[in-house]
C-alpha positions in Angstrom: 73.8 -9.6 49.0 75.7 -6.4 48.3 72.7 -4.5 47.3 70.7 -6.0 50.5 73.7 -5.1 53.0 73.9 -1.4 51.8 70.8 -0.2 53.7 71.9 -2.2 57.0 75.4 -0.5 56.8 73.5 3.0 56.4 71.2 2.3 59.1 74.1 1.2 61.5 76.0 4.4 60.7 73.0 6.4 61.6 72.5 4.6 64.8 76.2 5.2 65.6 75.7 8.9 64.9 72.7 9.2 67.2 74.7 7.3 70.0 77.5 9.8 69.5 75.3 12.9 69.6 73.6 11.2 73.0 77.2 10.7 74.3 78.2 14.3 73.5 75.0 15.6 75.2 75.8 13.5 78.2 79.3 14.9 78.1 78.0 18.4 78.2 75.6 17.8 80.9 78.2 16.3 83.1 80.6 19.2 82.2 78.0 21.9 83.3 77.6 20.2 86.7 79.1 22.2 89.8 80.2 18.7 91.3 83.5 17.2 90.5 82.8 13.6 88.8 85.4 11.0 88.2 85.2 7.4 87.2 88.1 4.9 87.5 88.2 1.3 86.2 88.9 -1.8 88.5 92.7 -1.0 88.4 91.9 2.8 89.4 93.1 4.1 86.2 91.1 7.1 85.2 88.1 6.6 82.5 86.5 9.9 82.8 86.6 13.2 84.5 84.3 16.3 83.9 85.1 20.0 83.9 84.5 20.6 87.4 87.0 18.0 88.2 89.7 19.6 85.9 89.1 22.9 87.6 90.3 21.6 90.9 93.9 21.4 89.7 96.1 24.4 89.9 97.2 24.5 86.3 95.0 24.0 83.3 95.2 20.4 82.2 93.4 18.9 79.2 91.2 16.1 79.8 93.2 13.8 77.5 96.5 14.5 79.3 95.2 12.5 82.3 92.7 9.9 81.0 94.1 6.5 81.4 96.5 7.5 84.0 96.4 5.8 87.5 95.1 7.7 90.6 98.9 7.5 91.9 100.1 9.7 89.2 97.0 12.2 89.3 97.2 12.5 93.0 101.0 11.5 94.1 101.0 9.9 97.7 97.3 9.1 97.8 98.1 5.3 98.4 99.4 6.2 101.9 96.2 7.9 103.0 93.0 6.4 104.9 90.9 7.8 102.0 92.7 5.5 99.5 92.1 2.4 101.5 88.6 3.3 101.8 88.3 3.6 97.9 89.8 0.1 97.8 87.2 -1.2 100.4 84.3 0.1 97.9 85.6 -1.7 95.2 85.9 -4.8 97.2 82.5 -4.8 99.1 80.5 -2.5 96.6 79.2 -0.5 99.7 79.1 3.0 98.8 80.7 5.6 101.4 80.4 9.4 101.9 83.7 11.1 103.3 83.4 14.7 104.7 86.9 16.4 105.1 88.6 19.9 105.1 90.9 20.4 102.0 92.9 23.0 100.8 92.2 23.4 97.1 94.8 25.1 94.9 92.5 27.3 93.1 89.8 27.8 95.5 91.6 28.0 99.1 90.6 26.1 102.2 87.2 24.5 101.7 84.8 21.7 103.2 84.4 18.7 100.6 81.6 16.3 100.6 83.0 13.0 98.7 80.4 10.4 97.6 82.3 7.0 96.5 80.5 4.3 94.9 81.1 1.1 92.7 80.0 1.2 89.0 80.2 -2.2 87.5 84.0 -3.1 88.1 85.2 0.5 88.3 84.9 3.4 91.1 82.9 6.4 90.7 83.6 9.7 92.7 81.4 12.7 93.1 83.1 15.6 95.0 80.9 18.7 96.3 81.8 21.8 97.7 79.8 22.2 101.2 81.9 25.1 102.7 78.7 27.4 102.9 76.6 24.5 104.4 79.1 23.9 107.2 79.3 27.7 108.0 75.5 27.8 108.4 75.9 24.7 110.6 78.6 26.5 112.6 76.3 29.6 112.8 73.3 27.6 114.0 75.5 26.0 116.3 76.6 29.0 117.9 73.1 30.6 118.0 72.2 27.6 120.1 74.9 28.1 122.4 74.2 32.0 122.9 70.6 31.3 123.7 71.7 28.5 126.2 74.1 30.7 127.8 71.3 33.5 127.8 69.1 30.9 129.8 71.8 29.9 132.2 72.9 33.3 133.2 69.7 35.7 132.9 69.1 36.7 136.7 65.3 36.1 136.4 64.0 32.8 137.3 62.8 30.8 134.4 60.9 27.4 134.4 58.6 25.0 132.5 56.4 22.5 134.2 53.5 20.0 133.5 50.2 20.7 134.4 50.5 18.2 137.2 53.5 20.4 138.5 56.3 18.3 137.2 59.5 20.4 136.6 60.6 19.9 132.9 63.3 22.8 133.0 64.6 25.3 135.3 67.5 27.9 135.0 70.1 28.6 137.6 68.5 31.6 139.1 65.2 29.7 139.5 67.0 26.7 141.2 68.9 29.3 143.6 65.7 31.3 144.0 63.7 28.3 145.4 66.5 27.3 147.7 68.3 24.3 145.6 71.8 23.8 144.5 71.2 22.1 141.1 68.6 21.2 138.6 69.1 17.7 139.3 68.1 18.3 142.9 64.9 20.2 141.9 64.0 18.0 139.1 62.5 15.3 141.4 60.3 17.6 143.5 56.7 18.8 142.4 56.6 22.8 142.1 53.6 22.7 144.5 55.9 21.1 147.0 58.6 23.6 147.1 56.8 26.9 147.4 53.5 28.1 148.4 51.5 31.1 147.8 50.4 33.1 151.2 48.2 35.9 150.2 46.7 34.6 146.9 44.8 31.4 146.8 46.5 28.7 144.4 43.2 27.6 143.1 42.3 31.2 142.2 45.8 31.5 140.5 45.4 28.4 138.4 41.7 29.3 137.3 42.8 32.6 136.0 45.8 31.0 134.3 43.7 28.3 132.6 41.0 30.8 131.5 43.3 33.4 130.2 46.2 31.2 128.9 48.5 34.0 130.6 49.1 35.9 133.9 51.5 38.7 133.8 52.9 41.1 136.5 51.2 39.1 139.4 52.7 40.1 142.9 52.3 38.1 145.9 54.1 36.7 149.0 55.4 33.2 148.8 56.7 30.7 151.5 59.6 28.8 150.2 60.7 25.4 151.0 63.0 26.5 154.0 60.1 28.6 155.6 61.6 32.0 154.1 58.8 34.4 153.3 59.7 36.4 150.0 57.7 38.8 147.8 57.5 37.6 144.1 56.5 38.9 140.6 55.3 35.9 138.2 54.9 35.9 134.4 53.3 32.7 133.1 51.7 31.5 129.9 49.9 28.3 128.8 51.4 26.2 126.1 48.8 24.0 124.3 49.0 21.4 121.5 47.0 21.5 118.0 44.0 20.2 119.7 44.1 23.0 122.6 45.1 20.4 125.3 47.7 21.9 127.8 50.9 20.8 127.3 53.0 22.8 129.8 53.3 26.0 131.7 56.2 28.3 131.0 57.1 31.3 133.4 59.5 33.4 135.1 59.7 34.3 138.7 61.3 37.6 140.0 62.2 38.3 143.8 60.7 41.8 144.6 61.7 41.7 148.3 64.2 44.4 148.1 61.7 46.5 145.8 59.0 46.4 148.6 61.5 47.2 151.2 62.3 50.3 149.1 58.5 51.1 148.6 58.0 51.1 152.4 61.3 53.2 152.9 59.4 55.6 150.4 56.3 55.7 152.5 58.4 56.3 155.5 60.2 59.2 153.7 56.9 60.6 152.6 55.8 60.9 156.2 59.1 62.6 157.0 58.7 65.1 154.0 55.1 65.9 155.5 56.7 66.5 158.8 59.1 69.0 157.2 56.4 71.1 155.3 54.6 71.2 158.7 57.6 73.1 160.3 58.3 74.9 156.9 58.3 78.7 157.4 56.8 79.2 153.9 53.1 78.9 153.3 52.7 75.7 151.4 49.5 74.1 149.9 49.1 71.3 147.6 46.2 71.3 144.9 45.1 68.0 143.1 44.7 67.7 139.2 41.2 69.7 139.7 42.4 72.4 141.6 41.1 71.4 145.0 43.2 72.1 148.1 44.1 68.6 149.8 47.0 69.9 152.0 47.7 72.9 153.9 50.4 73.6 156.4 50.2 75.6 159.5 51.8 78.8 157.9 49.4 79.2 155.3 46.4 78.7 157.8 48.0 81.2 160.0 48.5 83.6 157.2 45.1 83.5 155.7 43.1 83.0 159.2 41.5 79.8 158.2 41.3 76.4 160.2 42.1 73.3 158.2 38.7 72.0 158.2 37.7 75.5 156.6 40.4 75.3 153.8 40.8 71.5 153.0 38.5 70.8 150.1 38.2 74.4 148.8 39.0 75.3 145.0 42.4 77.5 144.8 40.3 80.5 143.6 38.8 80.5 147.1 41.9 82.0 148.5 43.1 84.0 145.4 42.2 87.6 145.3 39.4 88.2 142.6 41.9 90.5 140.8 44.4 87.7 140.1 41.9 84.9 139.5 42.3 84.9 135.7 46.1 85.3 135.8 46.7 82.5 138.2 44.3 80.6 135.9 46.4 80.9 132.9 49.8 80.1 135.0 47.8 76.9 136.3 47.1 75.8 132.8 51.0 75.5 132.3 51.7 73.0 135.1 50.1 69.8 133.5 52.7 70.3 130.7 55.3 69.9 133.3 56.2 73.5 133.3 57.2 75.1 136.7 56.3 78.7 137.5 57.3 81.6 139.8 55.2 84.5 139.7 53.8 87.1 141.8 49.9 87.0 142.8 47.8 88.3 145.5 45.8 86.3 148.1 42.7 87.3 150.1 42.6 86.6 153.7 39.6 85.6 155.9 39.1 89.1 157.0 39.2 90.6 153.4 43.0 91.7 153.6 45.1 91.5 150.4 48.3 89.6 150.9 50.8 90.1 148.1 52.9 86.9 147.5 55.3 85.2 145.3 54.2 81.7 144.2 56.6 78.9 143.3 54.5 76.4 141.7 55.8 72.8 140.8 53.7 70.3 139.0 53.8 66.6 140.5 53.5 63.6 138.5 52.8 59.9 139.1 55.5 57.2 138.2 53.3 56.4 135.2 53.5 60.3 134.1 50.1 61.2 135.0 49.6 64.6 136.3 48.6 64.4 140.0 48.6 68.2 141.0 50.8 71.2 142.0 52.9 71.6 145.0 53.1 75.3 145.8 55.1 77.6 147.9 53.6 81.0 148.8 56.0 83.8 150.1 54.7 86.7 151.8 56.0 89.9 150.1 54.0 92.5 151.9 57.1 94.1 153.2 58.6 94.1 149.9 55.7 95.9 148.5 56.2 98.6 150.9 59.5 98.9 150.0 58.8 99.1 146.4 56.5 101.9 147.0 59.4 103.8 148.6 61.5 103.0 145.5 59.1 104.4 143.3 59.9 107.9 144.7 63.3 107.1 143.0 61.9 106.5 139.5 63.7 109.4 137.8 67.0 108.1 139.0 66.3 104.4 138.0 65.4 105.9 134.6 68.6 107.7 134.2 70.6 104.5 135.0 68.7 102.7 132.6 69.5 105.0 129.8 73.3 104.6 130.7 72.7 100.9 130.7 71.0 101.2 127.2 74.2 103.2 126.0 76.5 100.8 127.2 74.8 97.7 125.7 74.5 99.3 122.2 78.3 99.1 122.1 78.4 95.4 123.6 79.8 93.1 120.6 76.8 90.4 121.3 73.2 90.8 120.9 71.4 91.3 124.2 67.6 91.0 124.9 66.2 91.9 128.4 62.6 90.4 129.2 60.6 91.6 132.1 59.5 88.8 134.6 55.8 89.1 132.9 57.4 88.4 129.3 57.4 92.0 128.2 60.3 93.4 126.2 62.6 95.6 128.6 65.3 96.5 126.1 67.4 95.2 123.2 70.7 96.6 121.7 71.6 97.2 118.1 73.5 93.9 117.6 70.4 91.9 118.8 68.1 93.9 116.3 70.5 93.2 113.4 70.3 89.6 114.0 66.5 89.7 114.2 66.3 91.5 111.0 68.6 89.2 109.4 66.1 86.4 110.3 62.7 88.0 110.1 63.0 91.2 108.1 60.8 93.1 110.5 60.8 95.1 114.0 61.3 93.2 117.5 58.1 92.1 119.1 57.1 93.7 122.5 56.2 90.6 124.3 57.4 86.9 124.8 54.1 85.7 123.1 54.9 87.5 119.9 58.3 85.9 119.8 56.6 82.1 120.2 54.1 83.1 117.4 57.0 84.3 114.9 57.1 80.8 113.3 61.1 80.3 113.4 63.6 78.3 115.8 64.9 81.7 117.0 61.6 82.9 118.4 60.7 79.6 119.6 64.0 79.3 121.6 63.7 82.8 122.9 60.2 81.7 124.3 61.5 78.3 125.5 64.2 80.0 127.5 62.0 82.5 129.1 59.6 79.7 130.4 62.6 77.7 131.7 63.7 80.8 133.8 67.0 79.6 134.5 70.6 80.0 133.4 70.8 77.9 130.0 73.0 77.7 126.9 71.8 76.6 123.5 73.3 76.8 119.7 70.5 77.1 117.1 70.4 77.4 113.3 67.8 80.0 112.4 68.9 80.4 108.8 70.9 78.1 106.8 74.6 78.5 107.5 74.0 81.2 110.2 74.4 79.8 113.9 73.5 81.6 117.0 74.2 80.8 120.4 71.9 82.0 123.2 72.5 82.3 126.6 70.0 83.0 129.3 70.0 83.9 133.1 67.7 85.8 135.5 68.6 89.1 136.8 68.2 89.4 140.6 67.9 92.4 143.0 69.7 92.6 146.2 67.0 90.8 147.9 67.8 87.9 145.3 64.4 88.4 143.7 64.1 87.9 140.0 63.6 91.4 138.2 64.6 90.6 134.7 65.4 87.8 132.4 68.4 88.4 130.0 69.3 86.6 126.9 72.9 87.1 125.2 73.1 86.2 121.5 76.4 85.4 119.8 76.9 84.7 116.1 79.0 81.5 116.2 78.6 80.7 112.5 82.4 80.7 111.7 83.0 78.3 114.7 80.5 75.8 113.7 81.9 76.2 110.0 85.2 75.4 111.3 84.0 72.3 113.1 82.2 71.1 110.0 85.4 71.5 107.9 87.4 69.8 110.8 85.1 66.7 111.1 84.8 66.7 107.1 88.6 66.9 106.9 89.1 63.9 109.4 86.4 61.6 107.7 87.6 62.2 104.4 91.3 61.9 104.9 90.7 58.6 107.0 88.7 57.1 104.2 91.1 58.1 101.6 94.1 56.9 103.5 92.3 53.6 104.3 91.8 52.7 100.7 95.4 52.6 99.4 96.6 51.1 102.7 94.4 48.4 102.6 95.2 47.6 99.1 98.8 47.8 100.0 98.4 45.4 103.0 96.2 43.0 101.1 98.8 42.7 98.3 101.7 42.3 100.4 99.8 39.5 102.5 99.0 37.8 99.2 102.6 37.8 97.7 103.9 36.7 101.3 101.2 33.8 101.6 100.8 32.6 97.8 104.3 33.6 96.5 105.0 30.1 95.3 101.5 29.6 93.8 101.1 33.0 91.9 102.2 33.1 88.2 104.6 35.8 86.9 101.7 37.6 85.5 99.7 37.6 88.9 102.7 38.8 90.8 103.1 41.7 88.4 99.5 42.5 88.8 99.8 42.6 92.8 103.0 44.8 92.4 101.4 47.2 90.1 98.5 47.6 92.6 101.0 48.2 95.5 102.8 50.8 93.3 99.5 52.6 92.2 98.4 52.5 95.9 101.8 53.9 97.0 101.6 56.5 94.5 98.0 57.6 95.6 99.0 57.4 99.2 102.1 59.7 98.7 100.0 62.0 96.6 97.3 62.3 99.3 100.1 63.1 101.8 101.7 65.5 99.4 98.4 67.4 99.0 97.9 67.4 102.8 101.4 68.9 103.4 100.8 71.6 100.8 97.4 72.7 102.2 99.3 72.9 105.5 102.1 74.9 104.1 99.7 77.2 102.4 97.7 77.9 105.5 100.9 78.7 107.5 102.1 80.9 104.8 105.1 78.6 104.4 104.8 77.6 100.8 108.1 78.3 99.2 108.2 78.9 95.3 111.6 78.0 93.8 111.7 80.2 90.8 113.8 78.9 87.8 113.4 78.6 84.0 112.0 75.3 82.8 110.8 73.6 79.8 107.0 72.0 79.6 108.2 68.8 78.0 110.1 68.0 81.0 107.0 68.3 83.3 104.5 66.7 81.2 106.8 63.7 80.3 107.1 63.1 84.2 103.1 63.6 84.7 102.3 61.2 81.8 104.7 58.7 83.2 102.9 58.6 86.6 99.5 58.6 85.0 100.1 55.9 82.6 99.0 52.9 84.9 95.7 54.7 85.2 95.4 55.4 81.5 96.3 51.8 80.8 93.7 50.4 83.4 90.9 52.4 81.9 92.2 51.8 78.3 92.3 55.4 77.8 94.6 58.0 75.8 96.3 61.3 76.5 97.0 63.3 73.5 99.1 66.5 73.7 98.4 69.2 71.2 100.9 72.1 71.0 104.4 73.0 71.5 106.0 71.2 74.3 109.3 73.4 73.8 107.6 76.3 75.5 110.0 77.8 78.3 108.5 79.1 81.3 109.6 80.6 84.6 108.5 79.4 88.0 108.5 76.3 90.3 108.6 73.2 88.0 107.5 70.8 90.7 104.5 72.9 91.7 103.4 73.4 88.0 103.7 69.6 87.3 101.5 69.1 90.5 98.8 71.4 88.9 98.7 69.8 85.8 98.9 66.3 87.1 95.9 67.2 89.4 93.8 68.3 86.3 94.7 65.5 84.2 94.1 62.9 87.0 90.7 64.4 87.5 90.0 64.1 83.7 90.8 60.5 83.7 89.1 59.7 86.8 85.8 61.1 85.9 85.7 60.0 82.3 84.7 56.7 81.2 86.8 53.8 79.9 88.2 54.0 76.4 88.2 57.9 76.6 90.5 60.3 74.9 91.9 63.1 77.3 93.4 66.1 75.4 96.1 68.5 76.8 96.3 71.7 74.6 99.3 74.0 74.9 98.8 77.6 73.6 102.2 79.7 73.9 101.8 83.6 73.7 98.1 83.4 74.3 96.0 86.3 74.4 92.4 85.6 74.5 89.3 86.0 76.5 91.1 83.6 79.3 93.9 86.3 79.5 91.9 89.4 80.6 94.8 91.4 81.6 96.5 90.9 78.0 99.9 89.5 79.9 102.6 87.8 78.1 101.9 83.8 79.0 100.8 80.3 77.9 97.5 78.6 78.3 97.1 75.2 79.0 93.8 73.4 78.7 92.6 70.0 79.8 89.7 68.5 77.7 87.7 65.5 78.5 84.3 63.9 77.7 83.5 62.8 81.0 80.3 63.0 82.9 80.6 67.0 83.5 79.9 69.1 86.3 76.4 70.6 87.5 76.0 74.3 86.8 75.0 74.6 90.7 78.2 73.1 91.8 80.6 75.4 89.7 80.6 78.4 92.2 82.0 75.9 94.7 84.4 73.8 92.7 87.4 75.3 94.6 86.5 75.2 97.8 88.1 72.6 100.2 86.5 69.1 100.4 83.9 70.4 98.0 82.8 67.5 95.5 80.3 67.8 93.0 76.9 66.0 93.6 77.2 63.8 90.7 80.7 62.1 91.6 79.7 60.4 94.9 80.5 56.8 93.6 84.3 58.0 93.0 86.6 58.3 95.7 88.3 61.7 96.3 89.3 64.2 99.0 87.7 67.6 97.4 91.4 69.1 97.9 92.8 68.9 94.4 91.5 71.9 92.7 91.9 73.9 95.9 95.5 73.2 95.8 95.8 73.8 91.8 94.3 77.1 92.3 96.4 78.1 95.3 99.5 77.1 93.6 98.6 79.0 90.5 97.8 82.2 92.7 101.4 81.8 93.9 102.4 81.9 90.3 100.3 85.0 89.4 98.1 82.6 87.1 94.5 81.8 87.0 92.2 79.0 86.4 88.8 78.8 84.3 86.4 76.0 84.1 83.6 75.1 81.5 81.5 72.2 81.9 78.4 70.7 80.8 76.8 67.4 82.6 77.0 64.6 80.1 79.3 66.3 77.5 82.4 66.9 79.4 84.7 69.7 81.1 87.5 71.9 80.0 90.0 73.3 82.7 92.1 76.0 81.5 95.1 77.6 83.3 96.9 80.8 82.2 100.7 81.0 83.3 102.0 84.3 82.9 105.7 84.7 81.5 107.8 86.6 84.1 111.3 87.4 84.6 110.9 87.9 88.3 108.9 86.4 90.9 105.3 88.1 91.3 104.3 89.9 94.4 101.4 87.8 95.8 99.4 89.0 98.6 98.5 86.4 101.0 
């Protein structure tokens, strides 16, 4: 018997071991579930809880500590809740239930929970799932539906949906009001063919077009409503079909365009009045269509040329232009389709062969769709003016003398001046304009506006554009990087208010643009840098207020450290801005006194310890801390803090930052061989690109490879300014990926240095 029982015993042990392994596997699977799973016996004593269920408690609780405890002990007060009654009911009836409720979980805040409660043998099983995100999506969908409904209800265009038989399925308030009803319920009992009828567009033709094309858009017609009112309407409608192609319904929109039609009628009447005004116009007026054919001529042009209306209408414009000017007018007319108005001199030829000098004012006319329709031309007879010009030619010598005087005065004008003839030729330009032009093009000034246009730069293009506009205009351009010019143009008139020249005044506004860029950069940078620590302080205080009783001492300490660091950052930024302000106003006061380096460095190290600890970095100080210096210890402390703070900030975690002190230094970083001390901050950080080194001490400048790290770009500027006030110098050596060394030399002085501002 003993011999035979041994295999059986061994077999049972093997079976038990396999069962234990399966139970462990099952336990592992349940613990990996994100849902909280608990199992109570029939007396509601806890038999099992998985890891997700344990995580719901505010303090870490081991599974063994609560297994076997009654539900009342685990959740004090639960026996007084409706939920507890539902649990008991599940045990009694065996009917599973789902409970959705809003809870505040100690570790996870306010959440929506879905709880499935069911009976397992004689016991009670509970599976708790977090459905907060699902509830948020559900709420967002509800809001979207509400917005769509609100839009449908409030849009001013009438929207509707009908069956093919005319039954009204849906209509928004605008449609209901449009057809003369007070509510949808009132209109729903009507057929769409009963409430309105089309007057000037047969219904049968409308339905055929709709069913053939599945869509009718922009259809305008007159409609007679149920109350007899005649209105102008515009309708868009489309056919909705099922998968088999059968028409399910029509969806469409109605728009009352009665007022629009009234406006169009008023425009027609205004057009007639405008034509009447042209008839009485003292100027000779013609209208040419897009092909240059004369389609309108007022009485003044007929009188001027000696033609009848029948003789002139239908002729090409070249019929009345003097042959000597045909090519010139052709070139000018070619500008009109581009939307360019023009005023220029020409010459007409009368029926009897007389030459009639004129000034043409040509305006292009376009349709509502932007299509070129023709040119409206006002012809001003300048025969008398030409006679006067002949007289003025006798005074040409005097005019030349006056021009010479003007040119002399313009040479001393502080802005650049370019004066063009009305035909586009350069009349004169002063020395300042030539210097601007040479800086941009490195060549002589062109002699005509066409040559300016062909220069291939925004400067020449802008001059050509201003000339074509022929009006007073002001523009700012950047013809060369960092070089900004302001161009102001105007037409020079003679005593008869006729244009004789076109002038352009050019002014260098680069300093003003640069100042504006600095100002904008300053506002943006400071706003961002102020916002970060301010938000951190506010969030920390709100957390302490709201969760003070729930936070551990360690958590509270972390929050206080965060608030302290943010306060220091805020204070540092404000101090930097005050320093820059005082330096700009030349009000920075340096308090000269003797001091020891160890006092300064100890204070800087105390301020930077939180940052060092956060990055798990070290600051190693090499050299004699007993070195005595003369200057403003507070400002020297600020310089050292800026350099060390940058080294820590731009170095990776677990770095070593070195501060080297070399008293009585006399090396290459002391070119004047003064008695003084050299301090060097050495890091193994990301380094500075060589192209950025020349700009490193400019205000708000930041190297291109540190965009991911916050900063104002003021620190090194302040450090250099404060060193200048101490008679010192700053040097930098850096290589990308290797690190940087910032060196400052502080001379030993018995008296304050004389520093020029």
